[in-house]
C-alpha positions as CSV (number, residue, x, y, z in Angstrom):
1,M,10.9,-10.1,-31.0
2,F,10.2,-5.9,-31.7
3,S,7.1,-4.3,-31.1
4,R,6.1,-1.4,-33.6
5,R,6.9,1.2,-30.8
6,S,10.0,0.3,-30.6
7,L,10.8,0.0,-33.9
8,L,9.5,3.3,-34.1
9,A,11.9,4.4,-31.4
10,G,15.0,3.0,-33.1
11,A,14.1,4.7,-36.7
12,T,13.4,8.2,-34.6
13,A,17.2,7.6,-33.1
14,L,18.4,7.2,-36.7
15,G,16.7,10.8,-38.0
16,G,12.9,9.7,-38.8
17,T,10.9,7.1,-39.5
18,S,11.5,7.3,-43.5
19,L,13.1,3.8,-43.3
20,L,9.4,2.3,-42.2
21,P,7.4,4.1,-44.2
22,S,4.2,2.1,-44.1
23,L,5.3,1.1,-40.3
24,A,5.5,4.6,-39.2
25,H,2.1,5.8,-41.0
26,A,0.1,2.5,-40.3
27,K,-3.0,3.5,-38.1
28,G,-4.2,-0.1,-36.9
29,I,-2.1,-0.8,-33.9
30,V,-3.1,0.1,-30.4
31,T,-0.6,-0.8,-27.5
32,A,-2.3,-1.6,-24.2
33,A,-1.5,-3.0,-20.8
34,T,-3.4,-5.7,-19.4
35,Y,-3.6,-7.9,-16.2
36,P,-1.4,-11.4,-17.0
37,G,-3.1,-14.6,-16.7
38,S,-7.0,-14.6,-17.3
39,W,-7.2,-10.8,-18.6
40,E,-4.8,-11.5,-21.3
41,E,-5.9,-15.0,-22.2
42,A,-9.4,-13.5,-22.9
43,Y,-8.5,-10.0,-24.2
44,R,-6.4,-12.3,-26.2
45,A,-9.0,-14.7,-27.6
46,V,-12.1,-12.3,-27.9
47,V,-10.9,-8.4,-27.7
48,A,-8.1,-8.9,-30.3
49,P,-9.9,-10.4,-33.1
50,A,-13.0,-8.3,-32.6
51,L,-11.1,-4.9,-32.5
52,K,-9.6,-6.1,-35.4
53,K,-12.6,-6.9,-37.4
54,A,-14.5,-3.9,-36.3
55,Y,-11.9,-1.3,-37.1
56,D,-8.4,-3.1,-38.5
57,V,-6.6,-2.2,-35.7
58,D,-4.4,-4.8,-34.5
59,L,-4.0,-5.3,-30.1
60,E,-0.5,-5.4,-28.6
61,L,-0.7,-6.4,-25.0
62,Q,1.5,-6.0,-22.2
63,P,0.9,-8.2,-19.3
64,L,1.6,-5.8,-16.6
65,F,-0.4,-5.4,-12.8
66,A,-1.7,-2.0,-12.2
67,V,1.2,-1.1,-9.7
68,D,3.5,-2.2,-12.0
69,Q,1.9,-0.1,-15.1
70,I,2.0,3.3,-12.9
71,A,5.8,2.6,-12.3
72,K,6.5,1.9,-15.7
73,V,4.7,5.0,-17.2
74,R,6.2,7.2,-14.6
75,A,9.9,6.2,-15.5
76,A,9.7,6.4,-19.2
77,R,9.1,10.3,-18.2
78,G,6.3,11.4,-21.4
79,A,7.1,8.7,-24.1
80,P,4.8,5.7,-22.4
81,P,5.4,2.4,-23.3
82,F,1.6,1.9,-23.9
83,D,-1.3,3.6,-25.0
84,A,-3.9,2.4,-22.8
85,F,-4.3,1.6,-18.7
86,V,-6.4,-0.6,-17.2
87,L,-6.7,-0.2,-13.6
88,D,-8.5,-0.8,-10.5
89,P,-9.4,2.0,-7.6
90,G,-6.4,2.5,-6.0
91,P,-3.5,2.5,-8.8
92,R,-6.4,4.9,-10.9
93,I,-6.5,7.5,-8.0
94,T,-2.8,7.8,-8.4
95,G,-2.9,7.9,-12.1
96,I,-4.9,10.7,-11.7
97,E,-3.0,12.5,-8.7
98,G,0.2,12.0,-11.1
99,G,-1.2,13.4,-14.2
100,L,-0.6,10.0,-16.0
101,F,-3.8,10.3,-17.7
102,E,-5.0,12.4,-21.3
103,K,-8.6,13.7,-20.6
104,F,-11.1,11.2,-21.8
105,D,-13.3,12.3,-24.4
106,G,-16.3,10.4,-23.8
107,K,-18.2,11.3,-27.1
108,K,-15.6,9.2,-28.8
109,I,-17.3,6.1,-27.1
110,S,-20.4,5.1,-29.2
111,N,-21.9,2.5,-26.6
112,A,-21.8,5.1,-24.3
113,P,-25.7,5.2,-24.3
114,N,-25.5,1.5,-23.3
115,L,-23.4,2.1,-20.2
116,P,-25.0,2.8,-16.7
117,A,-24.6,6.3,-15.6
118,G,-21.4,7.1,-14.2
119,M,-18.7,4.6,-16.1
120,I,-17.3,7.3,-17.9
121,D,-15.4,10.4,-16.5
122,Q,-13.6,13.0,-17.6
123,W,-10.3,10.4,-17.1
124,G,-11.7,6.9,-18.6
125,I,-14.1,4.6,-18.6
126,C,-15.1,1.8,-16.6
127,V,-14.8,-1.7,-18.6
128,G,-16.2,-4.1,-15.9
129,A,-16.6,-5.2,-12.6
130,Q,-14.4,-7.8,-10.2
131,V,-15.6,-9.6,-7.5
132,V,-12.8,-11.2,-5.1
133,G,-13.5,-14.0,-2.8
134,I,-11.8,-17.5,-1.9
135,G,-10.9,-19.9,-4.7
136,Y,-10.6,-23.9,-3.6
137,N,-10.4,-27.3,-4.3
138,P,-13.7,-29.2,-3.2
139,K,-11.9,-32.7,-4.3
140,K,-9.4,-31.9,-1.5
141,L,-10.9,-29.8,1.2
142,P,-14.1,-28.6,3.1
143,K,-15.8,-25.8,1.7
144,P,-14.6,-22.0,3.8
145,T,-16.9,-20.1,5.3
146,G,-15.0,-16.9,5.6
147,W,-11.7,-15.3,5.6
148,K,-10.9,-17.0,9.1
149,D,-11.1,-20.1,7.7
150,L,-8.1,-19.8,5.7
151,L,-5.6,-19.6,8.5
152,S,-7.0,-22.6,10.4
153,D,-6.5,-26.3,9.9
154,P,-7.5,-28.2,7.4
155,W,-7.5,-25.3,4.8
156,V,-3.9,-23.2,6.3
157,S,-1.5,-26.0,5.1
158,R,-3.0,-26.2,1.3
159,L,-3.2,-22.3,1.3
160,G,-1.4,-20.1,-0.7
161,I,-0.9,-16.7,-0.6
162,T,0.6,-13.6,-2.0
163,G,0.7,-10.0,-1.0
164,F,-0.4,-6.6,-1.6
165,Q,0.8,-6.3,-5.3
166,T,-2.7,-6.6,-6.8
167,T,-6.1,-5.0,-5.8
168,F,-7.5,-8.4,-5.4
169,G,-4.6,-9.3,-2.9
170,T,-4.6,-6.4,-0.9
171,V,-8.9,-6.6,-0.4
172,S,-7.9,-9.7,0.7
173,L,-5.6,-9.1,3.4
174,I,-7.7,-6.0,4.4
175,E,-10.6,-8.3,5.0
176,I,-8.2,-11.2,6.6
177,A,-7.2,-8.4,9.0
178,K,-10.6,-7.1,9.8
179,A,-11.9,-10.7,10.8
180,F,-8.9,-10.4,13.2
181,G,-10.1,-6.9,14.4
182,G,-8.3,-4.9,12.3
183,S,-9.7,-2.2,9.4
184,E,-9.4,-1.1,6.2
185,T,-6.1,1.2,7.3
186,N,-5.1,-1.4,10.1
187,V,-3.8,-4.7,8.7
188,E,-1.1,-5.8,11.4
189,P,-3.8,-8.5,12.6
190,A,-3.4,-9.6,9.3
191,F,0.2,-9.9,9.8
192,V,0.3,-11.4,13.3
193,E,-2.0,-14.3,12.6
194,L,-0.3,-15.1,9.0
195,K,3.1,-15.1,10.7
196,K,1.6,-17.6,13.6
197,V,0.5,-20.0,10.8
198,L,3.7,-19.5,8.1
199,P,5.5,-22.3,8.7
200,K,2.3,-24.5,7.9
201,I,1.2,-22.3,4.8
202,A,1.4,-24.3,1.4
203,A,3.1,-21.5,-0.5
204,V,3.9,-17.7,-0.8
205,G,4.3,-16.6,-4.5
206,N,3.9,-13.8,-6.7
207,P,0.4,-13.2,-8.0
208,A,0.9,-14.5,-11.5
209,A,2.3,-17.4,-10.1
210,M,-0.4,-18.7,-7.7
211,P,-3.1,-20.0,-10.6
212,G,-0.1,-22.2,-11.4
213,L,0.6,-23.3,-8.2
214,L,-3.1,-24.1,-8.2
215,Q,-2.8,-26.2,-11.0
216,Q,-0.2,-28.1,-10.2
217,G,-1.5,-28.9,-6.8
218,Q,1.2,-27.1,-4.7
219,C,-1.9,-25.4,-3.0
220,D,-5.4,-25.9,-3.1
221,I,-7.1,-22.8,-1.6
222,T,-6.6,-18.8,-2.0
223,Y,-7.9,-15.7,-2.3
224,T,-8.7,-14.6,-5.6
225,N,-11.1,-13.4,-8.4
226,I,-13.8,-15.1,-10.2
227,Q,-11.7,-14.7,-13.6
228,T,-8.7,-16.8,-12.5
229,V,-11.2,-19.5,-11.1
230,A,-13.2,-19.7,-14.0
231,I,-9.9,-19.8,-16.0
232,L,-8.4,-22.9,-14.1
233,K,-12.0,-25.0,-14.4
234,S,-11.4,-24.5,-18.1
235,R,-8.2,-25.8,-17.7
236,G,-9.8,-28.9,-15.9
237,V,-8.4,-27.8,-12.5
238,D,-10.8,-29.0,-9.4
239,I,-11.8,-25.6,-8.1
240,E,-14.9,-23.4,-7.2
241,F,-15.3,-20.0,-6.1
242,V,-16.9,-18.8,-2.6
243,K,-18.2,-15.7,-1.3
244,P,-17.1,-15.3,2.6
245,A,-19.9,-15.3,4.8
246,S,-18.6,-11.5,5.7
247,G,-19.4,-10.5,2.4
248,A,-17.5,-10.9,-0.9
249,V,-15.3,-7.8,-2.6
250,A,-16.1,-5.9,-5.6
251,F,-15.1,-3.0,-7.6
252,F,-14.9,-1.5,-11.3
253,T,-11.8,-1.4,-13.2
254,T,-11.4,0.8,-15.7
255,M,-9.4,1.9,-18.7
256,H,-7.3,5.2,-19.7
257,I,-5.5,7.2,-22.1
258,A,-1.7,7.5,-21.2
259,K,-0.3,10.9,-21.4
260,G,1.4,11.3,-24.5
261,A,0.1,7.9,-26.1
262,A,1.0,7.4,-29.4
263,E,-2.2,6.1,-30.6
264,A,-5.1,7.8,-28.6
265,D,-7.5,7.5,-31.6
266,N,-7.0,3.8,-31.4
267,A,-7.3,3.3,-28.0
268,Y,-11.0,4.9,-28.1
269,K,-11.6,2.4,-30.5
270,Y,-10.3,-0.5,-28.4
271,F,-12.3,0.8,-25.0
272,D,-15.5,1.1,-27.4
273,T,-15.0,-2.2,-28.3
274,V,-14.1,-3.8,-25.0
275,V,-17.4,-2.2,-23.3
276,S,-19.7,-3.6,-26.7
277,K,-22.3,-5.9,-26.4
278,A,-20.8,-8.3,-28.8
279,V,-17.6,-8.6,-26.5
280,G,-19.9,-8.2,-23.6
281,D,-22.0,-11.8,-24.5
282,A,-18.7,-13.6,-25.2
283,L,-16.5,-12.2,-22.3
284,V,-19.5,-13.0,-19.7
285,Q,-19.5,-16.6,-20.9
286,P,-17.0,-19.3,-19.4
287,P,-14.3,-19.9,-19.4
288,H,-13.8,-16.0,-18.9
289,N,-16.4,-15.0,-16.7
290,F,-16.1,-11.3,-16.9
291,I,-18.6,-9.0,-15.6
292,P,-19.0,-6.4,-18.6
293,V,-20.8,-2.8,-17.7
294,N,-23.1,-2.6,-21.0
295,K,-26.4,-3.1,-19.8
296,Q,-27.2,-5.1,-23.0
297,V,-25.3,-8.2,-21.9
298,V,-27.2,-10.4,-19.6
299,L,-25.6,-12.0,-16.9
300,P,-25.2,-15.2,-16.6
301,P,-26.4,-17.6,-13.1
302,S,-22.8,-19.0,-13.3
303,L,-21.5,-15.4,-11.9
304,P,-22.1,-14.2,-8.6
305,M,-23.6,-11.2,-9.2
306,T,-27.3,-10.9,-11.7
307,S,-26.4,-7.4,-12.1
308,L,-24.2,-4.6,-11.3
309,D,-27.2,-3.0,-9.4
310,E,-25.9,-5.5,-6.7
311,M,-23.0,-3.8,-6.6
312,S,-23.8,-1.9,-3.7
313,T,-24.1,-5.0,-1.5
314,Y,-20.9,-5.9,-1.8
315,I,-17.8,-4.8,0.0
316,Q,-16.0,-2.1,-1.3
317,H,-12.8,-0.1,0.0
318,D,-11.7,3.7,0.3
319,W,-8.9,3.7,-1.8
320,S,-7.5,7.1,-0.8
321,K,-7.1,5.9,2.6
322,I,-5.3,2.8,1.3
323,N,-3.2,4.5,-1.3
324,P,-0.7,6.5,1.3
325,L,-0.2,3.1,3.3
326,R,0.0,0.4,0.4
327,A,3.8,0.6,-0.2
328,G,4.6,0.1,3.6
329,W,2.3,-3.0,3.4
330,I,4.4,-4.4,0.1
331,E,7.5,-4.1,1.6
332,K,6.4,-5.7,5.2
333,F,5.0,-8.4,3.3
334,N,7.8,-8.9,1.2
335,K,10.2,-8.7,4.1
336,E,8.2,-10.8,6.9
337,M,6.3,-13.5,4.5
338,A,8.9,-14.7,1.8
339,K,9.5,-18.7,2.3
């Protein structure tokens, strides 16, 4: 199936877009990167129809993890394959430093007055908060209390692990390292302890595969975010979210316009739709359980926080220190942990 973007590229190669007059001049489309899994499902179910209804703009989603978005745009050399990024703190810094974003005009966001201060800056807009902890099957395992439990019996033999490709994976492995004497920049203790128990671990997989492994019962516990747990519960999987005793991790997710984006104006409409009250009211409910930034959205008791004001009480990380080390961590994990 060809996207509008690829069709236009082909038409240009033939000497112009005259062969596709209606397509070339259509203003009702935006191509956005989204995280595979729970984000993609939620955005197809909620955001896409809302954007179509409000602005008659079609949303074309490309499921990509944050580091893959950065790599893909860098490789495109000024012809980005999508208009909008969705990123966590580390890749956001990388994108800014690499000049991958257009300057952001917050005046184009009609919902800006309903967002807390600081949610919009010159590079993009914050669209939600994510909370990372432990997801486990309460019918198969006792409730874990913290990160250390993951590497001991009875949990370790049912554990599924992923590497540093995602933000939730990175922060979880940092917290595991800290539980064994490491730090935000020293994850070696996590590697040492993981290698000790690697023969016992139920599954080592890529992040996109982990929900399926949990659903199929190939593992019964992992580190993850609350959205993934919510989606799995909606599918009938026995799974609960646990905040570790040392504290759950929280971070903001942001959206940005890719440098040279073909549909920048529609990207602003997309962002405005994402942070609207109507979309927030839908995304905050099961099975999605997102934590939106619109102040008019009431967070239900099912979420691990009752207000964005609680973000300051959650564990957060300094990505300016993590980013220079992360590529090495990814390589080391892939080399030493692959089963």
